[in-house]
N, C-alpha and C positions, 0 to 999 in steps of 0.2 A: 203696156202690151201693144198699143198701136205702133209704137216706135220699133218694137221687136218685129212685128209683122211687116213693117215698111222695109226694114233692113233685110229680112228674109226674102221679101219679094224682089228686091234689087239684086240679091245674090243669085237667085234662081234665074234671073233674066241674063245677067252678065256672065261672062266666063269666069270660072273660079280658078285662080292661080295660087291658092294657098294663103293669100293675104286678104284681109278684110279692110276695106277703106271706108271710113266714116268721118264725119266732121267732128271737130272738137266739141261742139254743142251736143251732138248725139252721144259721144263718148261720155261726157260729163253727166248727161241725163241717165244713161245706162248705169254709170257708177253710182249715181244717186239712188237709183232703184235697187241696186245691189245692197247699198248701205241700209236702205229702208227694210229690205227683207232680212238682213242680218240682225238689225235692231228688233224687228218683230219676233224673229226666232229666239233671240236672247230673252225678250220679255216673256214669251210663252214658256221657255225653259225655266226661267225663274219662278213663274207662276206654278208650273207643274212640280218643281222641286219643293216649293213651300207647301203645296197640297200633300205631297208625299211625306214631308216632315210631319205635318199635322196628323196624317194617317198613322205614322209610326208612333207618335205620341199617344194617340188614342189606343193603339194596340197595346202599348206598354202599360197604360192605365188599366185596360181591361184585363191584361195578364195578372197585374197585381191584385185586382178585385177577385179574379178567379182563384188565385192562390189563397187569398184571405178566406174566401167562401169554403174552399176545400179544407182548410185548417179548422174552420168553425164546424164543418160537418163532422170531421174526425173527433173534435172535442165533444160534440153533441152525442155522437155514437158511443164514445167511451163513457160519458155520463149516463146514457141510457142503459148500457151494459151493467154499470155499477148499481144503478137503481133497480134493475131487474134482479140482480143477485141479492140485494137487500130484501126485495119483495119475496123472492123465493125462500130466503132464510126466515123471514117473518111468517110466511105461510106454513113452513115446516114446523116452526115453533108453535103456531096456533093449532095445527093438527095434533101435535104431541100433547099439548095442554088439554085440548078437547077430549082426546082419548083418555087421558088420566082422569079428567073430571067424570066422564061417563063410567069409567071403571069404579071410581069411588062412590058414585051415586046409584049404582045398581042395587035394587032392594035385596037381591039374593046374597050379596056379599056383606058380610059383617066385618067391619074393620077390627083387626086385632090390635092390641096395644102397641105392637111393633110395626104396624102397617104405615105406609106412606100417606094414607088417606085420612089422616087425623084432622078433624076440623079445628082443633085447638092449636095447630101449628102456625108458625109465622107466615106472613104473605110471601108469595113467590116473587123473587126478583129476577128480572130478565136482563 
């Protein structure tokens, strides 16, 4: 920076005719600074690209996990619906059996020989 300011101060003092005059030493020094800046920029670019690649990798991994979780949720939902259907069917059967038992056990009703409420009949199979 000091060299740049020295060159700029010389230019502002002298008449500018479109050409910049400097010694070979100053030119080489400025070229070295340019090379250093380019190298630093390339290193930063490589670092940022590696970080970006790592972010893409994490994003892809998270996307796969989300998809797996959504699939598991759908499977759980289907299993719950099936279990609910079975529970409803079992409850309906229970209500029907309880109704029949109450009907058969009523003291007013006397089961006739052709009645379904015979105590000597075989057990119910569900």
